[in-house]
VOBAVO-663799 format. One line per 4 residues: number of its first residue (from 1); for each residue x, y, z of C-alpha. Coordinates in Angstrom, 2 decimals. Example, Ala and Ser with C-alpha at 12.3 -4.5 7.8 and 13.67 -1.06 7.14 Angstrom:
% residues 2
1) 12.30,-4.50,7.80  13.67,-1.06,7.14
//
This chain:
% residues 158
1) 11.15,17.65,-19.76  13.65,16.51,-17.11  11.07,16.66,-14.29  10.10,13.01,-14.84
5) 13.64,11.81,-14.04  15.19,11.20,-10.62  17.32,14.13,-9.39  20.50,12.06,-9.75
9) 19.75,11.12,-13.36  22.12,13.70,-14.82  25.00,12.06,-12.92  23.77,8.48,-13.17
13) 27.05,7.25,-14.67  28.81,8.10,-11.39  26.57,5.90,-9.22  28.18,2.57,-8.31
17) 26.40,1.67,-5.05  22.80,2.26,-3.95  21.89,1.97,-0.28  18.19,2.44,0.41
21) 17.69,3.55,4.01  15.80,1.44,6.55  12.25,2.74,6.92  11.83,3.47,3.20
25) 8.82,1.49,1.96  8.75,2.26,-1.79  11.29,2.59,-4.59  9.80,4.70,-7.38
29) 9.22,3.74,-10.97  12.43,4.03,-13.03  14.27,5.30,-9.91  17.65,3.94,-11.01
33) 16.87,3.14,-14.64  19.94,3.59,-16.85  22.38,3.81,-13.93  24.65,1.52,-15.93
37) 27.58,1.44,-13.47  25.72,0.29,-10.36  27.37,-2.85,-9.01  25.69,-3.07,-5.60
41) 22.13,-2.36,-4.41  21.16,-2.68,-0.75  17.40,-2.88,-0.19  16.10,-2.77,3.42
45) 13.53,-5.10,4.91  11.10,-2.17,5.14  10.56,-2.10,1.34  7.03,-3.14,0.36
49) 6.97,-2.08,-3.30  9.41,-1.45,-6.12  8.16,0.52,-9.11  8.38,-0.80,-12.63
53) 11.76,-0.29,-14.28  13.35,0.73,-10.97  16.62,-1.08,-11.75  16.24,-1.49,-15.52
57) 19.44,-1.12,-17.52  21.71,-1.43,-14.48  24.14,-3.21,-16.75  26.91,-3.75,-14.17
61) 24.72,-5.29,-11.45  25.63,-8.95,-10.87  23.54,-9.90,-7.84  20.31,-8.63,-6.27
65) 18.57,-9.54,-3.01  14.88,-8.64,-2.71  13.84,-8.65,0.97  10.91,-10.42,2.61
69) 7.67,-8.46,2.50  7.68,-7.62,-1.20  4.75,-9.30,-2.97  5.10,-8.06,-6.57
73) 8.19,-7.87,-8.74  6.90,-5.22,-11.15  7.26,-5.01,-14.91  10.75,-4.30,-16.24
77) 12.10,-4.01,-12.67  15.43,-5.61,-13.65  15.00,-5.41,-17.41  18.26,-5.47,-19.35
81) 20.48,-6.08,-16.32  22.80,-7.91,-18.66  25.42,-8.81,-16.01  22.93,-10.11,-13.42
85) 23.84,-13.68,-12.46  22.12,-14.20,-9.07  18.71,-13.10,-7.85  17.29,-13.79,-4.38
89) 13.52,-13.55,-4.03  11.44,-13.56,-0.84  8.84,-16.12,0.15  6.31,-13.26,0.29
93) 6.52,-12.85,-3.51  3.19,-13.59,-5.20  3.59,-12.11,-8.68  6.28,-11.46,-11.28
97) 5.33,-8.71,-13.71  5.61,-8.45,-17.46  9.16,-8.73,-18.70  10.51,-8.24,-15.17
101) 13.82,-9.89,-16.07  13.84,-9.73,-19.84  17.32,-9.47,-21.38  19.01,-10.70,-18.20
105) 21.00,-13.01,-20.43  23.39,-14.32,-17.78  20.88,-14.89,-14.98  21.75,-18.38,-13.74
109) 20.41,-18.74,-10.23  17.25,-17.58,-8.53  17.04,-18.35,-4.83  13.42,-18.32,-3.75
113) 12.79,-18.47,0.00  9.47,-20.26,-0.42  8.59,-23.84,-1.25  8.61,-25.54,-4.62
117) 4.81,-25.40,-4.61  4.84,-21.66,-3.84  7.31,-21.12,-6.69  5.09,-23.01,-9.12
121) 2.04,-21.01,-7.99  3.57,-17.59,-8.57  1.51,-15.45,-10.91  3.92,-14.87,-13.77
125) 2.76,-12.42,-16.38  5.31,-13.00,-19.18  8.93,-13.75,-20.03  10.15,-15.87,-17.18
129) 11.47,-19.39,-17.34  10.06,-21.31,-14.39  12.65,-24.03,-14.53  12.75,-27.00,-12.19
133) 14.66,-26.34,-9.00  16.10,-28.01,-5.94  15.85,-27.34,-2.23  19.13,-26.29,-0.60
137) 20.32,-27.23,2.90  19.30,-23.76,4.10  15.69,-24.42,3.09  15.90,-22.11,0.08
141) 14.32,-23.27,-3.16  17.04,-22.76,-5.76  16.03,-22.47,-9.39  18.75,-22.97,-11.96
145) 18.01,-21.30,-15.26  19.59,-22.22,-18.52  21.38,-19.31,-20.14  18.87,-18.13,-22.68
149) 18.95,-15.45,-25.32  15.31,-14.76,-24.48  13.39,-15.65,-21.38  10.73,-18.27,-22.01
153) 7.22,-17.28,-21.03  4.65,-18.97,-18.91  1.43,-17.02,-19.08  -0.76,-17.41,-16.03
157) -4.30,-16.17,-16.22  -6.57,-15.69,-13.27
//
């Protein structure tokens, strides 16, 4: 049943750039899953939610900026983005879902717009290495991750 896939799924190998229009507030679950040739994703400030697996298996993506206003980075949202090196997260982020960045083997830098304390207080479900970070001159909390074959988990219960 192809009805569960995005209309562009059949031509997903042709997609190299994704530009989400200003005013869009939600990116659906698995919206760009398996679009392996995407190298650039532009997400507008109007986005308030991104469905689980939305960018999973975007194997050519090297950098991703999540705009201010997003509070939850859902499960598997960037799962298996094996070329992802840089990730910018907003201060508004409160929760990182299960295996959100699992198999992002080359992820080296996360720039979090909040404070060190806000970073440490994020609700992290599983598979994320909350490494120590440093504050940059721009006021961004930069977290440097060690290259890992698996993301280390910190389970936070509420």
